[in-house]
VOBA-1610 file (N, C-alpha, C; in pm, whole numbers, padded with zeros to 5 digits, always signed):
BEGIN
Met+00107-00102-00012Met+00011-00003+00007Met+00089+00132-00013Phe+00063+00236-00102Phe+00176+00331-00063Phe+00083+00428+00016Asp+00180+00482+00062Asp+00181+00581+00196Asp+00194+00714+00182Asp+00117+00795+00247Asp+00109+00976+00222Asp+00269+00993+00177Ile+00350+00969+00237Ile+00521+00994+00232Ile+00529+01000+00062Leu+00488+00886+00044Leu+00544+00791-00132Leu+00475+00885-00233Leu+00306+00919-00223Leu+00273+00997-00280Leu+00289+01144-00290Glu+00340+01157-00184Glu+00389+01329-00229Glu+00518+01318-00305Asp+00623+01253-00307Asp+00721+01207-00383Asp+00672+01185-00527Leu+00583+01130-00534Leu+00565+01042-00680Leu+00481+01193-00737Ala+00359+01252-00644Ala+00338+01390-00738Ala+00430+01467-00783Ala+00531+01451-00713Ala+00626+01537-00727Ala+00768+01509-00837Ser+00747+01404-00891Ser+00848+01351-00949Ser+00785+01333-01085Pro+00858+01299-01149Pro+00818+01284-01322Pro+00795+01140-01323Pro+00718+01114-01426Pro+00668+00931-01409Pro+00777+00863-01448Gln+00897+00886-01490Gln+00988+00812-01559Gln+01083+00780-01417Val+01093+00809-01300Val+01150+00802-01192Val+01063+00703-01074Trp+00939+00690-01113Trp+00804+00630-01009Trp+00869+00533-00971Ala+00901+00422-01028Ala+01020+00306-01040Ala+01062+00312-00951Gln+01171+00400-00999Gln+01317+00463-00835Gln+01233+00465-00731Arg+01170+00572-00758Arg+01108+00631-00612Arg+01017+00452-00527Asn+00948+00441-00595Asn+00865+00347-00512Asn+00964+00233-00461Glu+01105+00194-00543Glu+01224+00130-00466Glu+01266+00165-00339Gln+01302+00298-00366Gln+01383+00408-00252Gln+01258+00347-00100Ala+01152+00399-00147Ala+01092+00372-00050Ala+01029+00254+00006Glu+01059+00162-00055Glu+01033+00002-00015Glu+01153-00051+00088Val+01240+00015+00035Val+01410-00007+00132Val+01445+00092+00208Ile+01432+00247+00193Ile+01447+00306+00306Ile+01346+00335+00451Gly+01206+00296+00395Gly+01123+00279+00507Gly+01132+00173+00578Pro+01204+00111+00607Pro+01221+00026+00722Pro+01343+00043+00801Leu+01437+00108+00701Leu+01550+00160+00789Leu+01538+00278+00911Ala+01427+00392+00832Ala+01391+00498+00864Ala+01333+00450+01008Ser+01278+00372+00984Ser+01204+00329+01171Ser+01264+00273+01236Leu+01420+00237+01197Leu+01499+00172+01287Leu+01536+00292+01421Ser+01527+00293+01519Ser+01606+00357+01632Ser+01757+00416+01626Lys+01876+00253+01532Lys+01985+00292+01520Lys+02029+00203+01381Leu+02088+00258+01274Leu+02085+00213+01166Leu+02250+00133+01157Thr+02280+00032+01167Thr+02348-00067+01159Thr+02462-00017+01039Val+02618-00055+01036Val+02662-00003+00894Val+02601-00185+00803Ala+02616-00283+00887Ala+02562-00374+00755Ala+02448-00338+00689Asp+02352-00322+00747Asp+02204-00287+00710Asp+02226-00176+00627Ala+02304-00063+00657Ala+02302+00020+00536Ala+02435+00007+00432Glu+02493-00109+00423Glu+02559-00136+00299Glu+02458-00259+00229Arg+02417-00301+00299Arg+02286-00394+00249Arg+02216-00328+00141Ala+02150-00217+00191Ala+02065-00128+00134Ala+02141-00043+00026Arg+02265+00004+00052Arg+02321+00053-00080Arg+02358-00014-00132Ala+02360-00122-00101Ala+02401-00234-00286Ala+02268-00263-00381Glu+02183-00328-00241Glu+02044-00291-00347Glu+01972-00217-00433Leu+02041-00099-00380Leu+02007+00040-00452Leu+02045+00092-00534Gln+02195+00067-00558Gln+02313+00103-00618Gln+02346+00232-00622Ile+02357+00306-00500Ile+02391+00412-00473Ile+02478+00420-00374Ser+02504+00546-00321Ser+02645+00577-00239Ser+02605+00556-00073Arg+02710+00537-00025Arg+02666+00534+00120Arg+02631+00675+00217Arg+02682+00771+00137Arg+02641+00918+00161Arg+02493+00916+00115Tyr+02445+00927-00023Tyr+02294+00959-00051Tyr+02236+00860+00048Leu+02226+00743+00052Leu+02188+00679+00127Leu+02170+00725+00264Tyr+02223+00755+00360Tyr+02211+00821+00490Tyr+02140+00938+00428Gln+02170+01019+00381Gln+02057+01154+00343Gln+01907+01103+00292Leu+01896+00970+00221Leu+01737+00925+00250Leu+01703+00894+00339Val+01758+00799+00434Val+01750+00755+00568Val+01681+00918+00654Lys+01765+00966+00667Lys+01750+01163+00718Lys+01614+01170+00674Ala+01603+01190+00549Ala+01506+01275+00519Ala+01377+01186+00456Arg+01382+01085+00525Arg+01221+00991+00534Arg+01203+00984+00743Arg+01332+01013+00801Arg+01255+01027+00912Arg+01198+01163+00948Glu+01248+01284+00896Glu+01202+01420+00898Glu+01052+01371+00795Arg+01027+01354+00755Arg+00877+01322+00682Arg+00789+01272+00770Leu+00852+01156+00855Leu+00805+01048+00928Leu+00748+01137+01081Asn+00837+01220+01107Asn+00841+01287+01176Asn+00711+01414+01184Gly+00672+01437+01074Gly+00594+01560+01035Gly+00606+01664+00998Leu+00756+01678+00936Leu+00833+01808+00811Leu+00761+01816+00689Pro+00783+01881+00627Pro+00743+01915+00482Pro+00851+01821+00404Ala+00858+01788+00290Ala+00955+01739+00198Ala+01070+01845+00185Arg+01176+01805+00138Arg+01278+01917+00145Arg+01372+01862-00007Gly+01430+01937-00113Gly+01511+01936-00165Gly+01480+01975-00310His+01504+01932-00449His+01502+01965-00540His+01358+01851-00608Gly+01232+01935-00674Gly+01098+01874-00688Gly+01021+01862-00597Thr+01013+01892-00451Thr+00909+01901-00398Thr+00860+01985-00361Gly+00926+02126-00414Gly+00870+02229-00412Gly+00902+02297-00250Ala+00967+02278-00197Ala+01045+02385-00084Ala+01187+02444-00090Gln+01160+02548-00135Gln+01246+02622-00235Gln+01350+02683-00147Phe+01363+02679+00020Phe+01452+02722+00082Phe+01403+02671+00246His+01492+02710+00343His+01523+02597+00455His+01421+02681+00606Ile+01383+02663+00664Ile+01333+02766+00766Ile+01348+02687+00878Asp+01309+02776+01019Asp+01342+02704+01127Asp+01258+02612+01183Glu+01302+02440+01225Glu+01246+02347+01214Glu+01061+02367+01327Cys+01084+02440+01393Cys+00980+02497+01505Cys+00870+02567+01388Gln+00882+02685+01306Gln+00838+02713+01205Gln+00743+02608+01108Glu+00838+02474+01082Glu+00848+02408+00959Glu+00718+02324+01079Arg+00709+02290+01177Arg+00622+02230+01249Arg+00518+02323+01264Ile+00504+02421+01271Ile+00382+02551+01303Ile+00340+02545+01169Ile+00358+02532+01064Ile+00299+02504+00904Ile+00222+02386+00899Ala+00304+02307+00893Ala+00250+02177+00899Ala+00089+02141+01005Gln+00118+02194+01095Gln+00043+02161+01199Gln-00125+02254+01173Ala-00078+02372+01105Ala-00177+02474+01064Ala-00262+02434+00930Ile-00179+02345+00871Ile-00226+02303+00707Ile-00330+02167+00781Asp-00303+02091+00853Asp-00382+01984+00892Asp-00501+02022+00983Arg-00450+02121+01040Arg-00601+02202+01165Arg-00687+02292+01044Ala-00646+02319+00941Ala-00746+02425+00900Ala-00812+02328+00774Gly-00798+02183+00750Gly-00837+02128+00642Gly-00853+02152+00523Pro-00920+02029+00459Pro-00916+02022+00294Pro-00972+02159+00256Ala-01041+02208+00281Ala-01159+02333+00263Ala-01068+02436+00234Ala-00979+02464+00343Ala-00892+02610+00388Ala-00846+02700+00235Arg-00816+02823+00237Arg-00733+02856+00163Arg-00631+02901+00244His-00516+03014+00126His-00349+02979+00160His-00420+03079+00266Arg-00489+03226+00272Arg-00502+03294+00371Arg-00525+03267+00533Asp-00617+03137+00506Asp-00675+03107+00627Asp-00584+03051+00715Val-00495+02922+00656Val-00368+02887+00688Val-00236+02940+00749Leu-00212+03086+00675Leu-00137+03176+00688Leu-00209+03250+00812Ala-00348+03287+00825Ala-00380+03353+00967Ala-00352+03241+01084Leu-00350+03123+01070Leu-00379+03019+01163Leu-00202+02998+01231Ala-00124+02982+01127Ala+00008+03015+01170Ala+00038+03100+01210Met+00039+03210+01177Met+00076+03334+01284Met-00014+03325+01423Ser-00151+03291+01399Ser-00176+03281+01560Ser-00123+03179+01641Met-00109+03081+01578Met-00011+02922+01664Met+00117+02988+01678Ser+00184+03048+01603Ser+00339+03095+01608Ser+00347+03205+01763Glu+00223+03261+01757Glu+00219+03381+01907Glu+00203+03327+02001Gln+00066+03197+01997Gln+00073+03133+02135Gln+00180+03058+02180Val+00278+03024+02076Val+00412+02955+02160Val+00541+03016+02181Gly+00529+03140+02106Gly+00645+03251+02147Gly+00788+03235+02049Ile+00738+03190+01938Ile+00811+03214+01815Ile+00805+03300+01709Ala+00908+03348+01620Ala+00883+03431+01493Ala+00759+03360+01398Pro+00669+03441+01367Pro+00636+03364+01282Pro+00699+03325+01142Pro+00603+03185+01032Pro+00650+03185+00920Pro+00632+03301+00843Ser+00704+03300+00737Ser+00676+03440+00618Ser+00596+03402+00544Glu+00492+03504+00489Glu+00365+03472+00368Glu+00438+03340+00275Lys+00563+03370+00186Lys+00570+03294+00091Lys+00612+03132+00141Ala+00702+03122+00285Ala+00706+03014+00364Ala+00583+02913+00326Val+00454+02986+00388Val+00327+02882+00417Val+00337+02902+00251Arg+00308+02986+00143Arg+00239+02923+00057Arg+00333+02837-00037Val+00441+02827-00038Val+00541+02718-00116Val+00498+02598-00044Arg+00506+02564+00094Arg+00440+02451+00173Arg+00307+02445+00130Phe+00182+02527+00109Phe+00046+02500+00101Phe+00027+02459-00037Gly+00080+02515-00103Gly+00016+02443-00283Gly-00043+02603-00306Lys-00045+02580-00438Lys-00128+02687-00518Lys-00250+02592-00532His-00403+02671-00475His-00522+02648-00563His-00526+02732-00642Arg-00601+02648-00785Arg-00656+02718-00888Arg-00779+02833-00849Pro-00757+02898-00941Pro-00849+02994-00913Pro-01053+02965-00919Asn-01134+02982-00890Asn-01267+02925-00931Asn-01254+02994-01080Ile-01294+02861-01157Ile-01335+02892-01277Ile-01497+02867-01347Asp-01515+02969-01414Asp-01710+02953-01415Asp-01750+02871-01561Leu-01752+02709-01522Leu-01735+02665-01665Leu-01887+02650-01725Ala-01988+02683-01653Ala-02058+02715-01748Ala-02078+02828-01814Ser-02035+02923-01769Ser-02052+03042-01889Ser-01909+03060-01992Arg-01807+02945-01948Arg-01673+02959-02069Arg-01731+02869-02150Phe-01787+02724-02107Phe-01799+02642-02227Phe-01977+02665-02275Lys-02047+02773-02162Lys-02196+02748-02222Lys-02278+02684-02210Leu-02287+02581-02096Leu-02293+02497-02015Leu-02465+02502-01966Glu-02586+02436-02036Glu-02682+02425-01919Glu-02714+02304-01854Cys-02619+02265-01797Cys-02579+02114-01727Cys-02483+02168-01656Asp-02547+02106-01471Asp-02461+02125-01377Asp-02377+02027-01366Tyr-02331+01906-01477Tyr-02248+01808-01507Tyr-02239+01813-01598Ile-02082+01762-01678Ile-02019+01697-01770Ile-01933+01622-01793Ala-01897+01509-01882Ala-01828+01410-01855Ala-01719+01433-02018Asp-01586+01393-01949Asp-01506+01498-02038Asp-01387+01347-02051Leu-01328+01319-02165Leu-01242+01221-02215Leu-01124+01228-02268Cys-01004+01219-02209Cys-00917+01282-02336Cys-00735+01216-02219Pro-00636+01156-02376Pro-00561+01131-02342Pro-00432+01167-02263Leu-00358+01133-02173Leu-00261+01135-02103Leu-00099+01145-02162Gly-00043+01246-02136Gly+00127+01191-02217Gly+00207+01096-02091Leu+00118+00990-02100Leu+00187+00876-02046Leu+00132+00788-02102Ala+00264+00644-02040Ala+00190+00501-02113Ala+00192+00423-02023Leu+00069+00345-02018Leu+00103+00218-01905Leu+00071+00066-01961Ala+00141+00006-01856Ala+00165-00131-01934Ala+00087-00209-01824Asp+00095-00360-01908Asp+00020-00455-01843Asp+00069-00628-01910Glu+00004-00692-01876Glu+00050-00863-01891Glu+00050-00827-02040Lys-00072-00775-02083Lys-00066-00738-02235Lys+00006-00645-02353Gly+00038-00605-02297Gly+00165-00476-02336Gly+00161-00357-02302Glu+00135-00252-02362Glu+00195-00091-02304Glu+00061-00037-02394Ala+00007+00121-02366Ala-00073+00187-02454Ala-00023+00280-02373Asp-00120+00411-02430Asp-00131+00570-02438Asp-00256+00572-02282Ala-00245+00583-02175Ala-00303+00647-02092Ala-00421+00713-02077Trp-00538+00720-02101Trp-00684+00776-02114Trp-00779+00790-02018Leu-00809+00931-01967Leu-00880+00960-01808Leu-00982+00963-01881Phe-01059+00927-01807Phe-01209+00963-01809Phe-01273+01040-01700Ala-01312+01167-01679Ala-01350+01227-01575Ala-01492+01320-01607Ala-01591+01318-01467Ala-01718+01340-01489Ala-01705+01492-01356Val-01738+01605-01401Val-01696+01716-01363Val-01846+01795-01355Glu-01818+01860-01201Glu-01960+01947-01158Glu-01896+02080-01196Ser-01993+02124-01271Ser-01966+02275-01327Ser-01947+02420-01238Asn-02045+02409-01146Asn-02054+02503-01070Asn-01937+02540-00926Arg-01874+02424-00925Arg-01796+02414-00777Arg-01674+02362-00874Cys-01650+02340-00961Cys-01540+02292-01081Cys-01443+02217-01019Thr-01516+02075-01034Thr-01422+02000-00921Thr-01451+01842-01010Ile-01381+01788-00993Ile-01416+01617-01064Ile-01466+01530-00970Ile-01564+01472-00972Ile-01634+01407-00908Ile-01646+01237-00900Thr-01567+01206-01010Thr-01519+01065-01012Thr-01421+01053-01159His-01408+00989-01163His-01284+00916-01247His-01247+00822-01292Asp-01218+00796-01371Asp-01133+00641-01412Asp-01022+00632-01503Leu-00879+00572-01533Leu-00789+00543-01565Leu-00821+00424-01664Tyr-00770+00445-01828Tyr-00718+00346-01892Tyr-00603+00351-01918Ile-00612+00176-01959Ile-00488+00160-02086Ile-00518+00149-02222Gly-00493+00243-02246Gly-00553+00254-02433Gly-00657+00326-02427Lys-00741+00386-02546Lys-00867+00393-02568Lys-00966+00302-02503Pro-01083+00360-02443Pro-01150+00288-02363Pro-01276+00250-02477Ser-01290+00114-02423Ser-01398+00058-02575Ser-01540+00154-02480Arg-01637+00105-02578Arg-01803+00173-02563Arg-01822+00099-02447His-01832-00030-02423His-01844-00062-02273His-01823-00013-02145Gln-01658-00003-02179Gln-01618+00019-02027Gln-01685+00220-02014Leu-01686+00306-02123Leu-01697+00434-02102Leu-01830+00413-02070Leu-01932+00321-02062Leu-02072+00363-02011Leu-02069+00334-01864Ala-02015+00199-01840Ala-01962+00134-01693Ala-01915+00307-01631Ser-01853+00366-01705Ser-01760+00499-01605Ser-01927+00592-01605Leu-01976+00626-01715Leu-02105+00726-01697Leu-02225+00663-01614Ala-02224+00498-01613Ala-02332+00525-01471Ala-02252+00499-01368Asn-02162+00469-01330Asn-02065+00514-01224Asn-02068+00655-01162Ala-02066+00717-01299Ala-02099+00887-01208Ala-02241+00946-01186Ala-02309+00864-01249Ala-02473+00927-01277Ala-02489+00847-01111Ala-02432+00719-01105Ala-02499+00633-00937Ala-02479+00752-00845Ala-02389+00872-00833Ala-02339+00921-00740Ala-02512+01026-00658Pro-02475+01051-00565Pro-02630+01066-00529Pro-02638+01243-00567Asp-02497+01318-00605Asp-02585+01478-00668Asp-02640+01437-00774Phe-02626+01288-00837Phe-02618+01338-00993Phe-02807+01304-00990Ala-02886+01256-00903Ala-03011+01179-00928Ala-03076+01319-00984Gly-03129+01263-01077Gly-03233+01341-01177Gly-03161+01501-01222Arg-03084+01486-01252Arg-02997+01606-01272Arg-02920+01580-01468Pro-02956+01651-01541Pro-02896+01640-01678Pro-02736+01621-01664Leu-02690+01583-01783Leu-02488+01546-01798Leu-02502+01549-01913Ser-02395+01662-01948Ser-02328+01712-02063Ser-02225+01589-02102Leu-02188+01595-02223Leu-02043+01530-02318Leu-01984+01615-02389Ser-01860+01581-02362Ser-01747+01657-02436Ser-01759+01570-02544Ala-01720+01627-02678Ala-01703+01561-02812Ala-01627+01438-02790Ala-01528+01408-02696Ala-01469+01314-02706Ala-01568+01153-02660Val-01671+01208-02556Val-01730+01137-02483Val-01859+01040-02603Glu-01894+01200-02694Glu-02058+01202-02722Glu-01979+01095-02872Ala-01883+01144-02946Ala-01836+01022-03052Ala-01907+00845-02973Tyr-01922+00804-02867Tyr-01930+00698-02852Tyr-02106+00666-02879Asn-02169+00799-02925Asn-02312+00744-02930Asn-02367+00717-02825Leu-02368+00785-02705Leu-02393+00738-02572Leu-02539+00844-02572Val-02539+00898-02636Val-02663+01037-02605Val-02796+00963-02568Asp-02869+00877-02626Asp-02968+00821-02650Asp-03018+00708-02517Leu-02859+00658-02462Leu-02902+00555-02354Leu-02966+00659-02240Ser-02999+00562-02146Ser-03073+00625-01995Ser-02957+00579-01902Leu-02958+00668-01844Leu-02887+00558-01690Leu-02976+00578-01624Asp-02913+00514-01478Asp-02959+00541-01364Asp-02967+00653-01283Asn-03025+00601-01149Asn-03125+00743-01057Asn-03114+00871-01130Gly-03236+00834-01252Gly-03283+00965-01350Gly-03166+01092-01360Ala-03056+01029-01389Ala-02971+01129-01505Ala-02961+01117-01621Glu-02963+01251-01694Glu-03013+01206-01811Glu-02859+01259-01885Leu-02825+01211-02027Leu-02743+01266-02105Leu-02804+01343-02227Arg-02772+01481-02198Arg-02793+01580-02270Arg-02679+01673-02347Arg-02681+01683-02464Arg-02596+01750-02598Arg-02587+01936-02510Pro-02423+01953-02520Pro-02456+02110-02476Pro-02523+02208-02555Ser-02558+02315-02492Ser-02658+02421-02515Ser-02566+02444-02684Arg-02665+02536-02746Arg-02627+02579-02929Arg-02565+02516-03010Gly-02588+02341-02967Gly-02489+02233-03036Gly-02375+02244-03061Lys-02321+02312-02977Lys-02156+02338-03010Lys-02112+02230-02905Ala-02013+02152-03000Ala-01963+02025-02918Ala-01798+02115-02857Ile-01790+02025-02782Ile-01663+02085-02694Ile-01589+01943-02692Val-01461+02028-02697Val-01326+01938-02732Val-01278+01889-02609Gly-01265+01751-02655Gly-01202+01633-02538Gly-01132+01693-02497Gly-01117+01641-02365Gly-01018+01716-02260Gly-01015+01861-02212Ser-01050+01932-02306Ser-01087+02093-02278Ser-01122+02140-02094Ile-01201+02037-02099Ile-01300+02042-01911Ile-01223+02022-01814Ile-01143+01853-01852Ile-00993+01863-01784Ile-00922+01932-01722Lys-00886+01995-01852Lys-00790+02114-01847Lys-00823+02231-01794Ala-00937+02266-01811Ala-00954+02359-01730Ala-01008+02357-01608Val-01015+02242-01537Val-01040+02226-01376Val-00864+02183-01333Cys-00819+02123-01378Cys-00680+02072-01329Cys-00539+02164-01343Gly-00617+02221-01539Gly-00479+02279-01549Gly-00390+02200-01663Ser-00310+02240-01714Ser-00223+02201-01931Ser-00180+02042-01843Ser-00177+02024-01665Ser-00096+01897-01659Ser-00144+01884-01462Leu-00137+01706-01482Leu-00144+01682-01371Leu-00020+01647-01288Gly+00050+01717-01190Gly+00175+01715-01172Gly+00250+01738-01294Arg+00337+01609-01372Arg+00430+01688-01456Arg+00358+01562-01578Ile+00229+01520-01587Ile+00168+01393-01673Ile+00069+01564-01746Arg+00099+01541-01898Arg+00058+01632-01994Arg-00080+01589-02024Ile-00169+01663-01971Ile-00337+01617-02047Ile-00309+01686-02176Arg-00372+01571-02301Arg-00394+01632-02434Arg-00519+01598-02520Thr-00544+01711-02611Thr-00656+01685-02680Thr-00645+01574-02743Glu-00559+01547-02821Glu-00500+01443-02928Glu-00413+01325-02859Pro-00431+01179-02930Pro-00327+01090-02854Pro-00221+01128-02888Ser-00126+01092-02810Ser+00047+01116-02803Ser+00069+00986-02933Arg+00168+00999-03009Arg+00186+00895-03103Arg+00343+00844-02999Arg+00371+00855-02886Arg+00466+00809-02803Arg+00500+00884-02709Ser+00483+00827-02607Ser+00492+00880-02480Ser+00647+00878-02426Gly+00727+01023-02368Gly+00830+01049-02324Gly+00872+00954-02145Tyr+00760+00929-02118Tyr+00829+00814-02006Tyr+00827+00748-02007Arg+00898+00665-01904Arg+00874+00527-01894Arg+00737+00476-01843Pro+00687+00339-01958Pro+00586+00274-01915Pro+00567+00247-01737Val+00451+00289-01683Val+00395+00231-01559Val+00347+00108-01500Thr+00262+00078-01437Thr+00182+00022-01427Thr+00020+00127-01371Leu-00082+00031-01434Leu-00175+00073-01429Leu-00243+00156-01265Arg-00169+00066-01171Arg-00197+00037-01017Arg-00152+00161-01020Leu-00045+00198-01014Leu+00104+00290-00983Leu+00015+00419-01044Ala-00031+00470-01162Ala-00042+00561-01236Ala-00158+00647-01148Ala-00304+00496-01163Ala-00400+00544-01084Ala-00401+00625-00958Thr-00327+00559-00887Thr-00297+00624-00747Thr-00217+00739-00723Val-00153+00749-00830Val-00120+00936-00855Val-00208+00995-00883Val-00262+00998-01031Val-00324+01039-01051Val-00477+01110-00980Gly-00490+01042-00888Gly-00635+01045-00823Gly-00576+01084-00696Arg-00498+01099-00671Arg-00423+01200-00606Arg-00399+01364-00645Leu-00408+01343-00728Leu-00334+01482-00852Leu-00471+01556-00864Ile-00548+01483-00928Ile-00709+01559-00947Ile-00810+01591-00835Ser-00759+01541-00731Ser-00874+01556-00628Ser-00795+01731-00540Glu-00977+01779-00524Glu-00961+01881-00491Glu-00889+01902-00361Leu-00861+01778-00256Leu-00774+01815-00187Leu-00631+01804-00169Asn-00614+01799-00320Asn-00440+01802-00334Asn-00391+01976-00352Ser-00284+01968-00319Ser-00225+02092-00280Ser-00093+02092-00351Cys-00033+02003-00447Cys+00081+01951-00524Cys+00047+02013-00658Arg-00068+01983-00681Arg-00094+02000-00846Arg-00003+02086-00922Glu+00041+02242-00767Glu+00104+02352-00882Glu+00259+02360-00754Ile+00261+02257-00730Ile+00376+02288-00590Ile+00512+02302-00652Arg+00582+02269-00797Arg+00687+02339-00841Arg+00664+02486-00872Gln+00682+02607-00810Gln+00734+02753-00847Gln+00840+02785-00875Arg+00891+02848-00976Arg+00958+02885-01064Arg+00976+03032-00956His+01180+03079-00923His+01189+03193-00866His+01161+03258-00974Pro+01091+03376-00926Pro+01103+03504-01023Pro+01195+03558-01115Thr+01323+03555-01030Thr+01420+03590-01105Thr+01592+03471-01186Ser+01477+03362-01163Ser+01544+03247-01257Ser+01561+03280-01398Arg+01678+03180-01490Arg+01694+03195-01577Arg+01652+03367-01713Gly+01730+03475-01583Gly+01748+03628-01637Gly+01596+03700-01638His+01465+03651-01598His+01335+03720-01542His+01366+03818-01433Leu+01311+03891-01464Leu+01296+04016-01360Leu+01150+03982-01326Pro+01145+04037-01160Pro+00983+04076-01162Pro+00914+04134-01210Pro+00812+04154-01189Pro+00743+04230-01263Pro+00779+04388-01236Pro+00808+04468-01115Pro+00841+04536-01095Pro+00931+04615-01158Gln+01060+04526-01136Gln+01185+04565-01182Gln+01185+04578-01353Arg+01091+04490-01424Arg+01101+04486-01549Arg+01024+04597-01608Gln+00916+04658-01526Gln+00896+04798-01576Gln+01014+04869-01542Glu+01055+04939-01427Glu+01174+04952-01446Glu+01238+05012-01515Gln+01312+04884-01567Gln+01399+04892-01682Gln+01364+04931-01791Lys+01230+04864-01847Lys+01131+04902-01954Lys+01104+05089-01940Ala+01088+05128-01814Ala+01084+05326-01868Ala+01229+05361-01849Ala+01344+05295-01761Ala+01411+05333-01789Ala+01494+05376-01952Gly+01430+05266-02035Gly+01496+05241-02193Gly+01460+05332-02256Ala+01287+05348-02212Ala+01212+05447-02291Ala+01289+05567-02251Gly+01330+05618-02118Gly+01370+05760-02087Gly+01506+05790-02182Ala+01592+05662-02201Ala+01679+05656-02260Ala+01708+05729-02399Gln+01600+05623-02450Gln+01569+05651-02595Gln+01511+05819-02613Thr+01421+05843-02539Thr+01424+05978-02587Thr+01470+06147-02530
//
């Protein structure tokens, strides 16, 4: 079973290293739980993972920190800088106490209050933002796509290859989205393009949700291509074509809700000819994708580029530079 720590690592890592992260978790996990790591255990684990002893001790230390409730550190985890250990704990406790429906400002206010109670310097707004993650702003799907339904089903390929005993194929993602809250209610992941029977089963599963009772469900063009409009679903749900007869491009709804990628897995509107990532199992991909599209997830956009990286200036400095250049020309 995948634990939360492994899921966070996978969500912040490209799919081609998922197998490596999983193997490291299986070996490092038992070592991190030991009160004392012997040289023999360390040498055995180093040989199994084929890494240096120094890197092994770094992995064990990082794992112990995560077990103690500290956020992830290092490249690919969103932790761009280190802060005091007490502040790390305060932020972690504030995120946990605020709950999944909290916004960044709620977590920030709670962290400030908790810091004042224990008598330590409060963490900065940036420290909280980096560790809390960024939530996508509310998007009015109904107005953007001219929907007359509260729910819409979408289907699109992902930039990821899945493998099973029969071979490998591109991953396809089905999602039923509630337009008012802009959230994914249910989803399914397929190895290769789903059959009509598989897609009908996914629609029936979505319509079985209590919120769907007696309410119409629109379809994107990718789902509508299966000729499912005349089929009836349980729970009184009704399949309906989008208003004004305008087809919605497959994948556009999922992109609007999740962004252009799930972690680093690209969302596509057309099948990819070849995936640039090493094929992974359906179980592993489904676990990570399920976490990434969840409305409770805060790691969807966890990698934040520093504003001055690659020679780019922050907006105020860029404006001052343009103004200075214009003044020099005049």
